[in-house]
N, C-alpha and C positions, 0 to 999 in steps of 0.2 A: 504493500500500500504506500503510495507516494504522498508525502506531506507537502502541501502547497503553502508557501510563505506569502502572506499578503503583500501586495505591491506597496512600496513606500515604507515598509517596516524594516528596520535594520536590526539584525541579530547582534546582541551584545554578549560577549563572554567576559566572565569575571577574570581580570588579568592576574596572572600568577604573582606578579611583583607585590600585590597588595598583601597577600599572606606572608610573603618574605619580609616585607616592611614591618608587619605586626610582630614577627619573631624578633626583629632587630630592636624594636621599642621595648619589648619585654626584657631583652638582654641589657639594654641601657638602664631600665628601671632596676634590674637586679644589681647592676653595678652600684647604683646609689644606695641600695639597701646594704650591700656588703660593706661599702665604705663607711656608711653611717654607723653600722654596728661595730666595726673594728676601731674607728678613730674616735667616735664620740664616747665610747666606753673605755678609752685609753688602754686598749689592748695591744696597740702597736703605734709607732710614731709615723708621721707622714712620709719621711724619706724612705724608711724600710718598707712601708706599704707600697710605695711607688716602685721601688727597686724590685721587689718580689713580683709585683703585678706585671711589670714590663718583661722581666726575665722569664717568668713562667709562660707568658703569652708568646714570646719569641721562640722558646724551646719547643713548645707544643706545635706551633705553626710550622717550624722547620722540620720537625719529625713527621708531621702530617704530609708535607710536600715530599720529603725524602721517601716515604712509604709508597708514594704514587709515582715518583720519578727518581731513578738512581742518581742522576746528576741534575738536580733541579736548577732552573734558571731563576736567579734572584730578581725580583721586581722592586717597585716602589721608588722613592726619591728621598734625597736628604731634606728637601723642603717639607715633605709630608712627615718624615721622621721627626723633624724638629717640632712641627705642629703637634704631633702626637705626644711627644715628650713634655712640652709646655702644658698641654691640656692636663695630662695625667698628674704631673707634679703639683701644679697650682691648684688643681681640683682637690687634692689631698690636703694641702696646707689650709685652704680656705674653709673646708668643711670642719675643721677642728673647732672653729669659733662661730660658724654660721648655723642657724637652725636649718633642718632639712628642707622645709618648704621654701623659706626665703632663699636659700642657696640654689635650689632648683629653679626658682623664678629668675634669679640673676643669670644663672648659667644659660638656660635655654632662651631667655630673652636676648642675651648677647649673641647666641647662635643665630637666632632668627634675624636680628638686625644685620649681622655680618653677611649672611647668605642672601638676604633680599637686596642689600646695598650692592654686593658684587654682581648679582644677577642683573640689576638695573644698569649698573655701569657697563656691563658687557652686552647690553642691548637685548636681553631676554624679555620678551613681551610679558607684561603683567596682566593676567586674566582677572576679570572682575570677580568671578566666583571665588577664585583663590584668595584675592585680597580681602573680600568680605569674610570668608571662612577663617583666614588668619587673624583678622581683627577680632572676630567673635571668640575664637579660642584664647587669644591673648588677654582679652578683657575678662574672660572667665577665670584665668589664672590670677589676675590681679585681685578679683573679688575673693578668691579662695585664700590667697597667701598674704596679702598686705594688711587687711583690717585686723587689728588686735596683735599684730606681730611687733616685737620690739625693733627699734631702729638697729640695723645690722652694723657691726664695726666697719668703719670706712675702709681700713686696710684689707680686711678679709673680703669685703664686697668688691673692691677693685681687683683683687687677685682672682675671684670667681668670674668676674666679667672678662678679664684677659683670657682665662681658661676657656670660656665660652667662645671667644673670638678665635682661639686656636683650634677648637673643635670644628667651628664653622669653616675655617680655612682647610682643615683636614678633609672634611666632607666634600668641599668644592674640588679639591685636588683629586678626589676619587672619581669624578665624573668622566675623566679621560682614561681610566685604567682599562687595560686589555685583559688582565688576569687577576681578578680580585684576591684570590688566595695568595698568589705569589707576591703581589704588590703589598698586601697587608703583612706578610711574613717579612718582606724586605724592610718595610717601615719599622716594624718592631725590632728587627735586628740592628737597625741604625740607632735606635734609642739606647741600645746597650753600649755603643761607643760613647754616646753622650753621658751615660751613667758613669763610665770609667773616668771621663774627663771632669765631670761636674760633681761626682759623688762626694769628694772631700768638702766641696763648698756646700752641698746640701746638708751635710752633717754639722756644719758650723752653728753653734748656738742651740743645737738640739740635743735631746737626751734619748738615744736609741732605746727602744723598748720592744721586746719580742715576747709573745705568748703563743701557745698552741692555737687558741681560737683566732688570734690576730693573723697568724701566718696562714691558717686555713681560709680565712676570708680573703686574704690577698691572693692566694692561689686560685680560689674560685673566681675572683674578679679578673685575674689575668688569663686563665685558661678558658673559662666558660663565657663570662660576660664580655670580655675584651677580645680575646683571640678569635673565638667563633663568631661572636656578635659583630665585630668590626669587619671581618672578611665578608660576612653576609651583607653588611651595610654597603661595602664598596660594590658589591654586585647589584645592589638595589639602586643606589644613588645615581648611577650612570643611566638608568632607565627613566628617570623622572627629572623634572625641572628643579632648579635650586629653590624656587618658591615652595613647591610641594614638599621637598625634602625638609625645608625649614619648618613648615607648618606641621608636618607629621611629628616632629620631635617635641612639639608642645604637649603631646600626649604623655610624655615620659614622667613629668611631675605628678600627673594624675595617677598613672600606673604605680609609681613609687609610693604615693600616699595610700592607695588601696592595698598595695602589698604590705605596707606597714600595719594596716588594720588586720589583715589576714595572718601575717607571719609574726608580727611583733606585738600583737595584742593592743595596738593603738586604737583609741575610740573612733567609732564611725559617727559622723555628724550629718544632720540634714543638709547643712551647707556643702559639705564635701560631696554628698550624693548629687545634689542639684547642680553644682558647678561641674562635676564630672560629666554630666549629661550635656551641659552647655559646651564644654571644651570638645568633647567627642563629636558633638553635632557640628561644630565649626570645622573640625578636621574632615568630617564626612563631606561637608559642602565644598571644601577646597579640593578634595580628591575627586568629587563628581565632575569638576571642571577638567580633570586629567583623564578620567575614564570615558567621559562622553565623547 
């Protein structure tokens, strides 16, 4: 029996990159939870957390590539490696004194501004639905995170903003990658050279602290949330515009907050539930402009 498609109706398929992007956002949210648990409970210092995170991510990715290719070709670039290093290190330092919600707002607000500004500068057309969706999602985050929050320390806030700019730059550099796994592995490997050079400076004025839970959180952050998540993100970001990539990431603070309710026994509020719907609705509106 032959099925006749009505004239003028266009069949739409749910694009595979949407599911891939959702997995990336879950990985990013997991990173926030791992970091929050390790650093805010003083189970590890920021420099050690960053070093273990980058080292474990690099080793995991290199072993994964080697298992698939006896003589793997290293990808990535020094610019992307530097952006990754700055993001990871400043992120860890800033989260010591920032609340999780305020820190997430500053981080992904800076990511969004960076990626939209670069897209506009490079002549990428701004779609109306994407702009409205981005604005709706961002306003939702402001409603959730700003009222009632203490004024964040200026130094930590600036560090988190620079971290967000570095992650935005790292995401933009991934738009031209040919092999996401090899490029991510190469970027992580380059951060190890930066750790060797800057490691002594990172330890100045700090008091190294290591505990079993802190090391495990850093390993989970490096291998699962960073190594796997960032390789998958590089495979996703090259398929979508910078606008959509920036708007998508506004869902991470919501996922992190909901993850805190589920995993860390943090209280669920009506405001969190309502704003989550608003933010996710804004993201859906932005994505609709991409899918349509």
